[in-house]
ZADOSE-512904 format. One record per residue (C-alpha): residue in three letters; x, y, z. Coordinates in Angstrom, 3 decimals. Last residue first. Example, Ala and Ser with C-alpha at 12.3 -4.5 7.8 and 13.67 -1.06 7.14 Angstrom:
REM ZADOSE-512904
[pt 'ser' [13.670 -1.060 7.140]]
[pt 'ala' [12.300 -4.500 7.800]]
***
This chain:
REM ZADOSE-512904
[pt 'phe' [-1.265 29.089 19.038]]
[pt 'val' [1.251 29.262 16.198]]
[pt 'phe' [3.710 31.981 17.111]]
[pt 'asn' [6.543 29.632 18.117]]
[pt 'glu' [6.677 28.351 14.519]]
[pt 'lys' [8.152 31.755 13.597]]
[pt 'ser' [11.508 30.817 15.192]]
[pt 'lys' [13.647 31.455 12.116]]
[pt 'ile' [12.462 34.996 11.561]]
[pt 'lys' [12.087 36.288 8.005]]
[pt 'lys' [8.429 35.389 7.458]]
[pt 'pro' [7.373 37.341 10.555]]
[pt 'glu' [8.792 40.707 9.283]]
[pt 'ile' [9.512 42.642 12.467]]
[pt 'glu' [8.386 46.253 12.917]]
[pt 'phe' [10.194 48.452 15.398]]
[pt 'ala' [9.720 49.997 18.817]]
[pt 'thr' [12.153 52.024 20.885]]
[pt 'gln' [13.031 53.064 24.433]]
[pt 'val' [9.471 52.733 25.714]]
[pt 'tyr' [9.324 54.519 29.092]]
[pt 'pro' [7.640 57.680 27.780]]
[pt 'ile' [5.014 56.038 25.524]]
[pt 'glu' [5.131 57.978 22.237]]
[pt 'lys' [7.014 55.132 20.497]]
[pt 'ile' [3.972 52.869 20.899]]
[pt 'lys' [1.788 55.563 19.307]]
[pt 'lys' [4.050 55.798 16.238]]
[pt 'leu' [4.131 52.020 15.757]]
[pt 'ile' [0.345 51.817 16.004]]
[pt 'met' [-0.084 54.699 13.537]]
[pt 'ile' [2.222 53.048 10.977]]
[pt 'lys' [0.222 49.811 11.066]]
[pt 'asp' [-3.026 51.816 10.937]]
[pt 'ser' [-1.866 53.606 7.759]]
[pt 'tyr' [-1.080 50.235 6.146]]
[pt 'pro' [-4.700 49.143 6.535]]
[pt 'met' [-5.381 46.213 8.847]]
[pt 'ser' [-6.612 42.692 8.307]]
[pt 'gly' [-6.332 40.283 11.168]]
[pt 'gln' [-3.722 39.181 13.680]]
[pt 'val' [-1.577 41.763 15.474]]
[pt 'met' [1.409 40.469 17.473]]
[pt 'leu' [3.112 42.913 19.811]]
[pt 'leu' [6.397 41.500 21.043]]
[pt 'tyr' [7.982 42.527 24.319]]
[pt 'asp' [11.533 42.892 25.653]]
[pt 'ala' [12.932 43.319 22.154]]
[pt 'glu' [16.760 43.540 22.179]]
[pt 'lys' [16.993 39.749 21.885]]
[pt 'phe' [15.564 39.948 18.373]]
[pt 'glu' [16.957 36.855 16.617]]
[pt 'pro' [16.231 34.838 19.773]]
[pt 'val' [12.472 35.166 19.237]]
[pt 'leu' [10.859 33.399 22.210]]
[pt 'phe' [14.013 34.083 24.191]]
[pt 'lys' [15.553 32.074 27.023]]
[pt 'asn' [16.841 33.489 30.341]]
[pt 'glu' [13.952 31.840 32.239]]
[pt 'ala' [11.427 33.650 30.048]]
[pt 'lys' [12.174 36.452 27.604]]
[pt 'asn' [10.055 37.816 24.727]]
[pt 'val' [6.990 38.751 26.795]]
[pt 'ile' [4.018 38.581 24.453]]
[pt 'ile' [1.534 41.399 23.865]]
[pt 'his' [-1.290 39.977 21.754]]
[pt 'tyr' [-3.762 41.883 19.574]]
[pt 'asp' [-6.615 40.203 17.718]]
[pt 'thr' [-8.496 41.913 14.871]]
[pt 'phe' [-12.047 41.344 13.672]]
[pt 'met' [-12.405 45.130 13.088]]
[pt 'glu' [-15.566 45.594 15.172]]
[pt 'glu' [-14.743 42.814 17.647]]
[pt 'asn' [-11.321 44.226 18.541]]
[pt 'arg' [-9.854 41.418 20.625]]
[pt 'phe' [-7.252 42.189 23.304]]
[pt 'ser' [-4.576 39.955 24.754]]
[pt 'phe' [-1.761 39.918 27.333]]
[pt 'val' [0.652 36.976 27.173]]
[pt 'pro' [3.260 35.654 29.616]]
[pt 'phe' [5.852 33.282 28.083]]
[pt 'lys' [6.016 29.796 29.563]]
[pt 'leu' [8.934 27.573 28.611]]
[pt 'gln' [8.316 23.855 28.328]]
[pt 'ser' [10.546 21.089 29.619]]
[pt 'lys' [11.434 17.882 27.803]]
[pt 'gln' [14.451 19.353 26.058]]
[pt 'asn' [16.060 18.828 22.628]]
[pt 'lys' [14.439 22.042 21.395]]
[pt 'glu' [12.475 23.783 24.113]]
[pt 'gln' [8.712 23.297 23.894]]
[pt 'val' [6.870 26.605 23.924]]
[pt 'glu' [3.944 27.437 26.183]]
[pt 'met' [2.209 30.782 25.678]]
[pt 'asp' [0.696 31.908 28.967]]
[pt 'lys' [-3.094 32.122 29.239]]
[pt 'ser' [-4.323 35.666 28.975]]
[pt 'lys' [-3.830 38.833 31.020]]
[pt 'ser' [-5.929 41.768 29.820]]
[pt 'phe' [-5.463 44.370 27.113]]
[pt 'ala' [-8.351 46.812 26.684]]
[pt 'thr' [-7.569 48.981 23.661]]
[pt 'lys' [-7.878 52.703 23.038]]
[pt 'leu' [-4.441 52.750 21.356]]
[pt 'lys' [-2.734 55.254 23.657]]
[pt 'asn' [-4.587 54.541 26.923]]
[pt 'asn' [-4.674 50.761 26.496]]
[pt 'leu' [-1.057 50.864 25.354]]
[pt 'ser' [-0.109 52.618 28.585]]
[pt 'phe' [-1.926 50.047 30.713]]
[pt 'cys' [-0.416 47.222 28.628]]
[pt 'leu' [3.107 48.562 29.244]]
[pt 'arg' [2.397 48.785 32.949]]
[pt 'tyr' [0.974 45.223 33.018]]
[pt 'gly' [4.054 43.909 31.236]]
[pt 'lys' [6.519 45.259 33.783]]
[pt 'glu' [8.757 48.124 32.693]]
[pt 'his' [12.081 47.656 30.885]]
[pt 'cys' [10.735 48.560 27.461]]
[pt 'cys' [12.115 47.690 24.030]]
[pt 'ile' [9.135 46.771 21.840]]
[pt 'gly' [9.338 44.508 18.787]]
[pt 'tyr' [6.370 44.633 16.438]]
[pt 'leu' [4.766 41.759 14.572]]
[pt 'phe' [2.023 41.829 11.978]]
[pt 'phe' [0.108 38.658 11.224]]
[pt 'asp' [-0.492 36.171 8.434]]
[pt 'tyr' [1.933 33.443 9.409]]
[pt 'asp' [-0.298 30.602 8.257]]
[pt 'asn' [1.185 27.207 9.032]]
[pt 'glu' [1.932 24.725 6.288]]
[pt 'val' [0.864 21.161 6.899]]
[pt 'leu' [2.209 18.461 4.611]]
[pt 'leu' [0.307 15.198 4.799]]
[pt 'lys' [2.314 12.251 3.534]]
[pt 'lys' [0.715 9.369 1.732]]
[pt 'lys' [2.007 5.848 1.913]]
[pt 'ala' [1.330 3.441 -0.906]]
[pt 'met' [0.000 0.000 0.000]]
***
């Protein structure tokens, strides 16, 4: 009998921003709520299996769903137990993942508003297809 192989390709259709900020996650979310008119709240932690390890790393996540625009926002802590979710961007303390359709002008506006927060050192856009650890964002 012939064997058939099922190839599954994940959809990486989201925007990703790196945020350098040394404040706690809840303080960043509070400021983002004020700037972006969102309502981030603590969600279930993202669990990622370490390569060649049996243990799982837990990365705290804060989420918000915009029902009108059908858009999901997730603030993910990039570092847990001295390991990084996205090791290519170790300078990013937090990652803002935006899932759903969004006009280009809104992408620019979000980045601008993040940079206006006083204790955010910098923020930058990350191209999800170019990072090696993109499989960590499937949840």
